C-alpha positions, 0 to 999 in steps of 0.5 A: 489142791487146797493149802494144807493147814497142817504143813509149814515151811520151816526154811528156804535155803537161799542166801540173803544176797545172791549172785546174778544167775540161776538158783534152785529154790530149796526148802524144808517143810514140816507136817504139823498134823496127826496124819501122814501127808501123801501129796502136796503142792509147793509154790514160790514167787518173786516180787508178786510176779509169776507163781511157780507151782509143783505138786509132789505125789507118792509122799509119806511125810509122817506127823512131826516129820520134815521133808526137804525139796528142790523145786524143779523150776529154778529162779533166774536172778538179775541185779535188783532187790527181790522178795521171795515167797515160798508156801505150801 
């Protein structure tokens, strides 16, 4: 699925400093387009490593509305510095 140009990631719900362990990747996206979004693929990646992708179907994100998701794959954090990216 191609990136949706009318969709933006507004926020990622993860503290700047986290404990070692498993963490859900929760984020909020907004439909900036003029038509409802029926499906989308959301991705996350830590430190240029494996990209984790999941496609959500049967959505109805109205124009100018937001949608909050928790990605089904969780992040396993160890002691280190990380660069977390989330995009649609």
